C-alpha positions in Angstrom: -33.7 -10.5 34.4 -35.9 -13.5 34.1 -37.0 -15.6 31.1 -39.7 -18.2 30.6 -37.9 -21.4 30.2 -34.2 -22.2 29.9 -31.7 -20.5 27.6 -29.1 -22.4 25.6 -25.8 -20.6 24.8 -23.9 -22.3 22.0 -20.3 -21.0 22.4 -19.0 -19.0 25.3 -15.9 -17.3 24.0 -15.3 -13.6 24.3 -18.6 -12.2 23.1 -20.7 -15.1 24.5 -18.9 -14.9 27.8 -19.5 -11.1 28.0 -23.2 -11.6 27.3 -23.6 -14.4 29.8 -21.9 -12.5 32.6 -24.1 -9.5 31.7 -27.2 -11.6 32.1 -26.1 -12.9 35.4 -25.3 -9.3 36.6 -28.8 -8.3 35.7 -30.3 -11.0 37.9 -30.7 -14.0 35.6 -30.5 -17.2 37.5 -27.6 -19.4 36.6 -29.8 -22.5 36.6 -31.8 -21.1 33.8 -28.7 -21.2 31.4 -27.2 -24.2 29.7 -23.9 -23.6 27.9 -22.2 -25.7 25.2 -18.5 -24.8 25.3 -15.5 -27.1 24.9 -13.3 -24.9 27.1 -15.3 -25.3 30.2 -12.3 -24.6 32.4 -12.6 -20.9 31.5 -16.1 -20.7 32.9 -15.5 -21.7 36.6 -16.9 -18.3 37.7 -20.3 -18.9 36.0 -20.4 -22.5 37.0 -20.1 -21.4 40.6 -23.3 -19.4 40.0 -25.3 -22.4 38.8 -24.7 -22.3 35.1 -24.6 -25.8 33.6 -21.8 -26.3 31.0 -21.4 -29.1 28.6 -18.5 -29.7 26.2 -20.7 -31.1 23.4 -24.2 -30.4 22.2 -24.9 -34.1 21.8 -24.8 -34.3 25.6 -27.9 -32.1 26.1 -30.7 -33.9 27.9 -33.3 -35.4 25.6 -36.1 -33.6 27.3 -34.3 -30.2 27.2 -36.5 -27.5 25.5 -34.9 -24.0 25.5 -36.9 -20.8 25.1 -33.8 -19.2 23.4 -30.9 -20.7 21.5 -28.2 -18.1 21.2 -25.6 -19.0 18.6 -22.3 -17.4 19.7 -19.8 -19.6 17.9 -17.3 -18.5 15.2 -18.9 -18.4 11.7 -16.6 -21.0 10.4 -17.8 -23.5 13.0 -21.5 -23.1 12.3 -21.7 -25.6 9.4 -20.6 -28.5 11.5 -22.2 -27.4 14.8 -25.8 -26.3 13.8 -27.3 -29.7 12.8 -27.2 -30.9 16.4 -29.6 -28.1 17.4 -32.3 -28.5 14.7 -34.3 -30.6 17.2 -35.1 -27.4 19.1 -37.1 -25.9 16.3 -40.6 -25.2 17.6 -42.8 -22.0 17.8 -41.9 -21.5 21.4 -38.1 -21.3 20.7 -36.3 -18.4 19.1 -32.8 -18.7 17.6 -30.7 -15.6 18.2 -27.4 -15.4 16.3 -24.4 -13.2 16.8 -22.3 -15.1 14.3 -20.9 -12.5 11.9 -21.8 -13.0 8.2 -24.3 -15.8 8.7 -27.6 -14.7 7.2 -31.2 -15.6 8.2 -31.4 -17.6 5.0 -28.3 -19.6 6.1 -30.0 -20.5 9.4 -33.2 -21.4 7.6 -31.3 -23.8 5.5 -30.2 -25.6 8.7 -33.3 -25.2 10.8 -36.1 -24.9 8.2 -38.3 -22.0 7.2 -40.6 -22.5 10.2 -37.8 -21.5 12.7 -38.0 -18.2 14.5 -34.6 -16.5 13.8 -33.0 -13.2 14.9 -29.7 -12.2 13.3 -27.7 -9.7 15.2 -24.5 -7.8 14.9 -22.9 -6.7 18.2 -19.5 -4.9 18.6 -16.6 -5.2 20.9 -17.4 -2.3 23.4 -19.9 -4.8 24.7 -17.0 -6.0 26.8 -17.4 -2.9 29.0 -21.2 -2.7 28.7 -21.0 0.0 26.1 -21.7 -1.9 22.9 -24.4 -1.4 20.4 -26.1 -4.3 18.7 -28.4 -4.2 15.6 -30.9 -7.0 15.2 -33.1 -8.3 12.4 -35.9 -10.9 12.9 -37.5 -13.2 10.3 -41.2 -13.4 9.9 -41.6 -16.2 12.5 -40.4 -14.1 15.4 -43.2 -13.1 17.7 -43.4 -9.7 19.5 -42.7 -11.5 22.8 -39.6 -13.2 21.3 -38.3 -10.0 19.9 -38.8 -8.3 23.3 -36.9 -11.2 24.9 -34.0 -11.0 22.5 -33.9 -7.2 23.0 -33.5 -7.7 26.7 -30.7 -10.3 26.3 -28.8 -8.1 23.9 -29.3 -5.0 26.0 -27.3 -6.6 28.8 -24.1 -5.4 27.0 -25.3 -2.0 25.6 -27.7 -0.4 23.2 -30.0 -2.3 20.8 -31.4 -1.2 17.5 -33.8 -3.2 15.2 -34.1 -3.2 11.4 -36.6 -4.8 9.1 -34.2 -5.0 6.1 -31.5 -7.6 6.6 -29.4 -6.2 3.8 -28.6 -3.2 6.1 -26.6 -5.5 8.3 -23.6 -5.2 5.9 -23.5 -1.5 6.4 -24.0 -2.0 10.2 -21.0 -4.3 10.2 -18.9 -1.7 8.4 -19.9 1.1 10.7 -20.3 -0.3 14.2 -18.8 -3.7 13.8 -15.5 -2.4 12.5 -15.9 1.0 14.0 -13.9 0.4 17.2 -10.9 -0.5 15.0 -11.2 2.9 13.2 -11.3 4.7 16.6 -8.3 2.8 17.8 -6.5 3.8 14.6 -7.4 7.4 15.3 -5.7 7.1 18.7 -2.6 5.7 17.0 -2.5 8.4 14.3 -3.2 11.2 16.8 -0.4 10.0 19.0 2.0 9.7 16.1 1.1 13.2 14.9 1.7 14.5 18.5 5.1 12.9 18.5 5.9 14.4 15.1 5.0 17.8 16.6 7.6 17.3 19.3 5.9 15.6 22.2 7.5 12.7 23.9 6.0 9.5 22.5 4.6 8.3 25.8 2.9 11.6 26.5 1.5 11.8 23.0 0.0 8.4 23.4 -1.5 9.3 26.8 -3.0 12.5 25.4 -4.5 10.7 22.4 -6.1 7.9 24.5 -7.5 10.2 27.1 -8.8 12.7 24.5 -10.5 10.1 22.3 -12.1 8.2 25.3 -13.1 11.5 27.0 -14.6 12.9 23.9 -16.5 9.7 23.3 -17.9 9.8 26.8 -18.9 13.5 26.3 -20.7 12.5 23.1 -22.4 9.7 25.0 -23.7 11.8 27.8 -24.6 14.9 25.8 -27.9 15.4 23.9 -26.2 17.7 21.5 -25.4 16.5 17.9 -21.7 15.8 17.2 -21.6 18.8 14.9 -22.5 21.1 17.8 -20.0 19.5 20.1 -17.3 20.0 17.5 -18.3 23.7 17.1 -18.1 24.1 20.9 -14.4 23.2 20.8 -13.7 25.4 17.7 -12.9 29.0 18.4 -13.0 31.5 15.5 -9.5 32.0 14.1 -8.1 29.5 16.6 -5.8 26.5 16.5 -8.6 23.9 16.2 -10.1 25.6 13.2 -6.7 25.4 11.4 -6.7 21.7 11.9 -10.3 21.3 10.9 -9.6 23.1 7.6 -7.5 20.1 6.7 -9.6 17.4 8.2 -12.8 18.8 6.6 -11.4 19.6 3.2 -12.8 18.0 0.1 -10.0 15.3 0.3 -10.2 15.1 4.1 -11.6 12.8 6.6 -15.2 12.5 5.4 -14.5 11.2 1.9 -11.8 8.9 3.3 -14.3 7.3 5.8 -17.0 7.1 3.1 -14.7 5.1 0.9 -13.6 2.9 3.9 -17.2 2.1 4.9 -18.1 1.4 1.3 -15.2 -1.1 1.1 -16.1 -2.8 4.3 -19.8 -3.0 3.3 -18.8 -4.6 0.0 -16.6 -7.2 1.8 -19.4 -8.0 4.2 -21.7 -8.8 1.3 -19.1 -11.0 -0.3 -18.5 -12.9 2.9 -22.2 -13.4 3.4 -22.3 -15.0 0.0 
């Protein structure tokens, strides 16, 4: 992976660190990346590969002109941190944000309406290269900048683009929070197995392996999820009896619909 000009990564915690290491694994040169991260001690492995790390954005060289500024700090830190980077606003620089809840309008208040800004929402499976990120550009982002942001985000999984920023709230509810719902499914499946008489450790092992295995099957298969479900369901069999409960009018679907609606509402509230 190569880019024209340097990349500035603001914040290198869990998600920022995962992305940085993904870029390096894909061939990006360490010398093309500048990182602002107070906890530099945690980045010894990337420093050894040529990445330059500073503990304060004020220490960036006066002549430094990044092609991409990736904002990967916690949302509550943006208000104090962003003013230091307004000097990088120019047509050749795109600001790519993974800060949850911070809208394009929010960044335009800090950087001005001439800034090229991409708002994105990744999720935690990015840690194993299996994330999915949804991104939305403002009108100043060029096709080349969009392509560059797509390549950077693709280092940790799939990428999808939307033109309507308001959809980010539903994206946050579905894929942003989705891993937590899947982990809860593992917990509940294990607990139900234990209630049916299985030893707790075996029930947990079965639940984890079943959910992760089914997820991988869905990932590799071209079949819709409904077809995969039907393939497991024998007529008059045990799975069908369970599905009669899960697919009832008060079953899993209406429960998830209410949950996603609640999360979407909260995302809108937090975005202000």
